[in-house]
N, C-alpha and C positions, 0 to 999 in steps of 0.2 A: 351591259351596266355593270359598274363596280362600286362597292361601298367606300371606295378610299376617302371620300370627303367626310365620312363618319367615324366618330370612334369606337372601336371594336372591344367587346369586354369579354370576361373569362367566365364561363358558365360551368357549374358543377351540378351532375344529375347523379345522386349517389341513393343508399338506403337499401333495404332488403326487400322492397316491393317491385312488382313488374312495372314496366314502363320507362326506363332509363334509356334502352335503345331504341324504343318506339319514339320517344320524345325528341332525341337527337336526330333520327331519320326523317320525322316530322318537319323539323327546324331546316335541314337539307332539302327538303322538297320546296319547302317556302322560299329559300334563298334561291334555289335554281328557277323557280317561277319567276323571281325577280330578275333574273339575269346574272345572277352572282356565280362566281366558280367556287365550287366546294370540293374538298379533299377530305375523305374519310380514311383513317387507318384503324382498323380492327385488330386488337391483340386478343391473344388468348384462342382465336377462331381460326379455321380454314376448312372450307367446305362451300356447298353449294346452297346457301341459305335463301329463304325466298327474297330478303331484302335485296340481296346482289343480284337476283333476277329483275326485280322492279327496278332498280336505280339504273341498270343498264339502259333502260328507256331514257334516261337523263343524262345520257354519257357526253352529250356536248357540254354539260356544266358540273357534272358530279365525276369525279375520281373515286374510286373504292379499291383499297388492297388490303389485304389479310397478312397477318404477321405470325400464324401459328403452323403446325406441322400437320397435324390432322384433327379433326372434330375440335371439341372443346375442351381445353385443358383441365382436368379434374384431379384434384389432388397436388401432389408434387410434381412440378413441371421438370421435363427432361432436360438434360444438356441442350439438346436440340431445340427444344421449345425456348429456351433461355437465349440462345444464339439468334434465333429468327426474330426474337422480340428486341433484343440489342440493334439488329441489323435494321428494324422497322423503326424504331426510336430515332436513329440516326437519320433516315429518311426524312421522318416527321421534324426533326430539328432544321433540317435544310428546307423543307417546304415551309415552316413557318417564317423562319428568317427571311426567305426570299420575299415575301410579302405578295407572292403571285396568285394565290388563293385569299377570297374574301372571309370563308368560312372553313375552319379546320377543326375536324372532330376527331378526338383520341378515343375510341370506343373501348371499354374495359381498361382504362388507363389506371384506374384506381386499382382495380382486381390485380393487373400485371404487378404493381408496387406491392400489394400485399403477399403475393406470391413469390415474392423475390426475385421476379423476371428483370427489373431494373429497379435503381433507388429513387425514392421520393424527390430526391434533390435534383434530378434530371429533368422532372415533370416541372418544378419550380423554375429552373433554369430556361425551359421553354417558355414558361409564362412571362419571365423577366425579359426575355429577348423578343416576344411578340411586337412586331410592328403595331404602332398606333391603329391602324384601320383594320386589323385581323380580328375577326370573332373566333373565340376559342372555346370548344367545348369538351370537357373531359368527363366520361361516364364511368360506371362501376360502382359497386358497394364498397363500402369500407374506406371512404376517402380519408386520407390522412388529414389531421386538423391543420397542418402547416400549408394545404393545398386549399382547404377551405378558407383560411385567413387571406389567401392571395386572391381568392375569386371574387367576382362582383356581384354573381347570383349564385345561390346554391339553393337546389331543389333536392329534398329528401323523400323518395317514395317509400312509403310506409305500408308494409303488409298488414293487413287487417284480417283478411281471410283469403285463402288460395285454394282452387280444387286440386291443386298438385298434392297436397295432403290427403286427398281423398284418392290417391293412385291416377289421376289424370296425367297422361304423358303429354310431352310437349306435342303440339299438333302444327302441321305445315300451315303457315298464313296467319297463324295467331301467335305462337311462341316461337316459332323456327321458319 
């Protein structure tokens, strides 16, 4: 099943609260359950996160690639991190433009822009080139106002309280 008969929209999941990746991955599972083809490109990450293991079970419908060097980029990205992100962004541009996937998720795309991995205009160009039937999701804190303006749906996850501030580290299956 494809959603080519439907109009695809642009979603932004941003804010400093927990749940942006979780929301986008939940949407990917919902889409796969409806028989839609999903592509997820994760920026800033490289590793064996729990969501990678889980989504392998949906490999007939969901393709996921990571565009990082090791772990999660913290602080200033290395030239290697920037190069990996630029290659990933070029791949995503082609995937979105092809219209072969019903849902494309650009995980941590907003953070990649904030960290200087690529320019916000490149995300805007992807949005502008998106075929009508493709649903596009961009996640990550710090969404640029120009991205928010382009979007059809914007959700801000707002942190009210988080156990991280009490020293609780990321737990497998919950935060990683």
